[in-house]
N, C-alpha and C positions, 0 to 999 in steps of 0.2 A: 878256243875252238873245240879241244878235246870235250869239254862239258857240253857244248851245244852237239856236238856229234853223238855224244851218249845219249842225251835226251831225244834226239831225232831218231836213233836206233830204238830206244825204249818205245817211243810211241808207234814206230813201225811194227813193233813186234806186239804190242796191245792191239792195234788195228787188225793185223793179220789173224791173231786169236778171236777177235770179235767176227771176223768174216768166216772163219771156220766153225766157231761155235753156234752161230746164228743160221748157218746153213746156206749162205748166201753163195753167189757163183764165185768158184775159186780164182777167176781170173783177177778179181780185185787184189788178191795177194800179189800178183805179178806186177800189177799197176803201182801198188803201194811200195813194193820193194825197188822197182826201176825208177820211179818218181817220187822219191821220199816226201817232199812238201806238197807239190801239186797232186799227185795220187792220193795222199791222205786227205787233203781238202776235198778233193772230188769224192771220195768215198763217203765222207761225213755229209756233203750237200745232197748227193744223189740218193744215198741209202738210209742213214741214219736220222737226219732232220725230217724227212717226211713221216718216218715210223712215229718220232716223238709228236708231231702234230696230229697224226691220225689215231694214235694210241691214247684212249682215254685214261688208262692207269698211268702213262708216261706223263700226260699232261698234268695230272693230278699231282705226280711226285716233283715235277719241275715247279709247278706252283707253289706246292708245300714248301720246298726249299727257299724259293724267292720271298714267300710270305713270312717265313722265320726271320730273314735278313731284314726286309723292311715291308710289311705286307701292304702299307697305304702309299708307298713311294709313287709307284706307278700311277695310281689312281689320283693322287694329288697332283701330279704333273698334268695329267688329262683335265681336271677339273681348274686348274690355273689356266690352262690353254682355253677352255671353255668360258671362263670369266673374261678373258681378253677377247675372244672371238667366239659369240654363240652361234657357231656354224652346225650343220647337220653332221657333218664329219665328226667334229669334236664332241657333240652330244651323243652319237651313236657309239663313238669309241669308249667313252664313260659309261654308258650303259653296258657295254660288253664287258668291261673290266670290272664293273660292279657285279656282273653276273657271276664272273670267274671267282671273285673273292668271296662270294656268298651273301653279298648285300642285295638280297632279291627284291625288298621293298624299294630301295632306289632304282635297281635296274628295270622293275615294272614302271615306275613313274618316268623314266628316261625314255624307254622304248615308246611309251605313249606319246610322249612329246615329239618323238621323230616320226609319229604316224600322222603327219599333217599335210595339207596341201597336196603336191603331186605324189607324195610318199605315203599317203593315207592307208594304201593297200600294199605297200612294198612287203614281199613276201619275207625277207630276210628279218625285217624289224617285227613283223607279226610273229614269227618264230621266236624271236627273243622274248617278246612279250608273254608268249604262251609258256616257255621254259621257265621265266621268272614266276609267273603264276602258278605253275604246277609245283615249284620247289617250295612254294607256300602252302600247298595243299589246295589251292583254288582250282581244283580239277574241272569243275564245271565251266568255269570262266575260261580256262585254257582251251578246253574242247570247244568252246564257242568261237575262240579266236582261230583255232585251226581250221574249224569248219568254213569260217568267213574268208580265210586265207585261201582254201582251196577254190571256194566260188569266185573269188576275185582274180586268181591266178591258176586257172586250171591246167596249165602245162607245167607249173612248178613241181619240181620233185626233190624231196629230201628223206633220206632214210632215217635220219634223226627225228625229223617231223612226224614220219609215219609212226616210228617207235613211240614217240611221245603221245601221239593220238591213241594208239593202243593201250598205253599205260592209264591214260586218262579214263578211257571206258571201263578198263578194270576196277580202277579206284572208284568210279561210280556205280559199281555193281553191275555193269551191263556185260555179263560174262560171255553170253553167245556172240555179241558183236566183237568183243575183244579178241575172244578165240579166232573168229574169223580174220581179223586184221593180224594177229600174231601167226596164223597159219600162212598168210602171204609173207610175212617178214622172215619166217623160218627157212624160205628159199631166197629171199632177196636182199636180206640185211648183210652187210660187208662186215661180218664178225659173228661172235657166238652169243651175244647178248640176247638178240631176238629169238633164237632158238631156245636159250635157257628160260626166258620168261615164258615162252610159249609151253614148255615142258611143265614149268612150275604150276601154270593156270590149269593145264590138262589134269595134273596130279590133284590139285585142290577140287577140281570139278568131278571127282571121282572117276577119272579114266586113267588110272596108273599104267595100263598096258601101252596106251598111246603115248604117255609121257615118257616110258621107258623106250619106246621106239625113237623119240625125238633125241634122247640121250645117246642111243646107239649111233643115230646119224651123226652127232657131233663127234662121238669117238672116232667114227670112220674117217669123217672130215679132217680131224686134226692128225690122225695117223698118216694120212696122205699128204698133208700139208707140209711146209719146210719148217724147220725148227724155229726160226724167228716168229712165225705165225703162232704156233703153239704157246711160245713165250709170251707174245702180244696178248694172247687171248687165255692166259692161265686163269685169270680170276674167274671167267665163265665156266672154262672146262672143270675146274676143281668145284664149282658150285654144282655142276650137272652130276658129278660123282657123288656129292654129298646127297643130292635129291635121290639118286638111285640107290643109295645105301638106305635112306629113309624110308623109300617105297618098299625095299625088300624087308625091313624090319617090320613094318605095318602088316605085310602080307603074312609073315611068320608068326603073327600073334594068334 
């Protein structure tokens, strides 16, 4: 019992520190202290797990750890299930897992197999197919799939799909169209990646002042945002500062 009590107290301290450092509402500390087990679980479920799901960096970290332990275990399990039951659910699960593991060739094939019958214009499968194609630098094909997605599903909305479409336009050299899409993403994308990519393309197209204005907007947003948001978006915020330094160095030449 003393050992379990010690472990419980240590976990409470760790979670309370996490609450304070990430800028979350301090009432969580009271809940964690007053309800040691239930409060801690509630905090993890309500606050921490959604962040891991929505944070690309966190997802990459979790996948990297899992991949080091056994990168193929989860995919093999799904493949075994698919061999026993060639259902759409199993096929799409294997497609998503292949996409996450970086097996983009098989992900593309599996998503194509999902796009049949009543699901031939399913937006989630079409978006998965476009992602797999873009990761193979098949930007023209990915763009075509995304445009077909919108034509077949005009009410479907996806921030990630919109960002992928803008990236395809940029990769294909259609810079005016890409800038137009990134300009929309700069005010609508739930994170800093859309703004960072917009600023980089502006700088690339000889518009350093406009690029710096976007970077300044990112700084202002980050300053007003809670600490956990700045941590979640650190990759893009740091890249913005690097871009600003590059623009400054080029202007000083």
